[in-house]
C-alpha positions as CSV (number, residue, x, y, z in Angstrom):
1,M,-107.0,-68.2,179.0
2,E,-108.5,-68.5,182.5
3,T,-109.0,-72.0,183.9
4,K,-112.7,-71.4,184.7
5,K,-113.3,-70.1,181.1
6,L,-111.5,-73.1,179.6
7,A,-113.5,-75.6,181.8
8,T,-116.8,-73.9,180.9
9,G,-115.9,-73.8,177.1
10,A,-114.9,-77.5,177.2
11,A,-118.2,-78.7,178.7
12,P,-119.8,-81.2,176.3
13,R,-122.9,-79.2,175.5
14,K,-121.1,-75.9,175.2
15,L,-118.4,-77.5,173.0
16,S,-121.0,-79.3,170.8
17,D,-122.9,-76.0,170.3
18,Y,-119.6,-74.2,169.3
19,L,-118.7,-77.0,166.9
20,A,-122.1,-77.0,165.3
21,R,-121.9,-73.3,164.7
22,A,-118.3,-73.6,163.3
23,R,-119.4,-76.4,161.0
24,D,-122.3,-74.4,159.6
25,K,-119.9,-71.5,158.8
26,A,-117.1,-73.6,157.4
27,P,-116.7,-74.1,153.6
28,A,-117.3,-77.5,152.2
29,H,-114.4,-79.9,152.7
30,A,-112.8,-81.4,149.6
31,G,-113.1,-85.2,149.3
32,H,-116.5,-85.5,151.0
33,G,-118.8,-85.3,148.0
34,P,-122.0,-87.3,147.3
35,G,-120.2,-90.6,147.5
36,G,-119.4,-90.1,151.2
37,A,-116.3,-89.5,153.2
38,Q,-113.1,-91.0,151.7
39,S,-109.9,-91.8,153.4
40,V,-106.6,-92.8,151.6
41,R,-103.8,-94.6,153.5
42,K,-100.4,-95.2,151.9
43,D,-97.5,-97.4,153.0
44,S,-94.4,-99.0,151.6
45,Y,-93.6,-102.6,152.5
46,R,-90.7,-104.7,151.1
47,G,-90.5,-102.6,148.0
48,H,-94.3,-102.6,147.4
49,E,-96.4,-99.4,147.5
50,I,-99.7,-100.0,149.3
51,E,-102.7,-97.7,148.9
52,I,-106.0,-98.3,150.7
53,V,-109.0,-96.2,149.8
54,T,-111.9,-96.4,152.2
55,T,-115.2,-94.7,151.4
56,Y,-118.0,-94.4,154.0
57,K,-121.7,-94.1,153.3
58,I,-123.4,-93.6,156.6
59,L,-127.1,-93.9,157.3
60,V,-128.7,-93.1,160.6
61,D,-132.4,-93.9,160.9
62,G,-132.4,-94.5,157.1
63,R,-131.2,-90.9,156.5
64,K,-127.8,-90.4,154.9
65,I,-125.4,-88.2,156.9
66,R,-122.3,-86.5,155.7
67,A,-119.6,-87.2,158.3
68,P,-116.0,-86.5,157.3
69,L,-114.5,-89.7,158.6
70,G,-110.9,-90.7,158.1
71,V,-108.7,-93.6,159.1
72,D,-105.1,-93.4,160.1
73,A,-102.4,-96.0,159.3
74,S,-103.1,-97.8,162.6
75,G,-106.8,-98.1,161.8
76,Q,-108.1,-95.5,164.2
77,V,-111.1,-93.5,163.0
78,H,-111.2,-89.7,163.3
79,C,-113.7,-87.1,162.3
80,H,-113.3,-83.4,161.6
81,S,-116.5,-82.7,163.5
82,L,-114.9,-84.1,166.7
83,P,-111.3,-82.9,166.6
84,N,-108.7,-84.7,168.8
85,Y,-111.1,-87.6,169.2
86,Q,-110.4,-91.1,167.8
87,T,-112.2,-94.4,168.0
88,A,-111.5,-98.0,167.1
89,S,-114.4,-98.2,164.6
90,A,-116.6,-96.1,162.4
91,V,-119.6,-97.3,164.4
92,D,-118.1,-95.9,167.6
93,M,-117.4,-92.6,165.8
94,V,-121.1,-92.3,164.6
95,R,-122.2,-93.1,168.2
96,A,-119.9,-90.2,169.4
97,L,-121.4,-87.9,166.7
98,I,-125.0,-88.8,167.9
99,D,-123.9,-88.0,171.5
100,G,-122.1,-84.8,170.5
101,F,-124.8,-83.4,168.2
102,P,-128.1,-84.9,169.4
103,E,-130.1,-82.1,167.7
104,E,-128.8,-83.2,164.3
105,F,-130.3,-86.7,164.8
106,E,-133.7,-85.8,166.2
107,R,-136.4,-87.7,164.5
108,K,-138.9,-85.6,162.6
109,P,-142.6,-86.4,163.4
110,A,-144.2,-88.3,160.5
111,R,-146.7,-86.2,158.5
112,T,-150.3,-87.3,158.7
113,K,-152.1,-87.8,155.4
114,S,-155.5,-86.8,156.8
115,R,-155.2,-83.2,155.5
116,P,-152.9,-81.8,152.8
117,P,-150.8,-78.7,153.8
118,A,-152.5,-75.4,153.2
119,S,-150.2,-74.5,150.3
120,R,-151.2,-77.7,148.4
121,K,-155.0,-77.4,148.8
122,R,-156.8,-77.7,145.5
123,R,-158.8,-74.7,144.6
124,P,-161.3,-74.5,141.8
125,A,-160.1,-72.9,138.6
126,P,-161.6,-69.4,138.2
127,S,-164.5,-69.4,135.7
128,R,-163.9,-67.5,132.5
129,K,-166.5,-65.1,131.4
130,S,-166.9,-64.6,127.7
131,R,-166.8,-61.0,126.5
132,P,-169.9,-59.7,124.8
133,A,-169.6,-59.4,121.1
134,A,-168.6,-55.9,119.9
135,K,-171.4,-53.9,118.3
136,K,-171.1,-53.0,114.6
137,G,-169.7,-49.6,114.1
138,S,-167.9,-49.5,117.5
139,K,-164.2,-48.7,117.8
140,H,-163.4,-52.2,118.9
141,E,-164.7,-54.0,115.8
142,H,-162.2,-56.3,114.2
């Protein structure tokens, strides 16, 4: 690959756009269900088997985000959304995600309650007209 193309492709904005598109096309990752991202670390120490399961539930501006965080044996946090990037804490990783994907964290303007949306306006029910009674001797007599 040419050096100029590599430098252009690695620019933060260009890279974040690429990663966002790749994430949208990728199948769901196992282990990141509704409970949040889960990381399992195992170790053996003096004949004992150690297993540490860490589950992350992350809220940003009160909104739950699904960030596939993991923790390695040294405690460094990594995320599939930012490959080859590690931080010392989950908070630092979420900050990096906000920096890398700012459009995902834009605040939506609050809806005003002054007027309901057009699709939810109440319309009067159509009036039902009664049918005239059938005349005796007509075909429609019951």
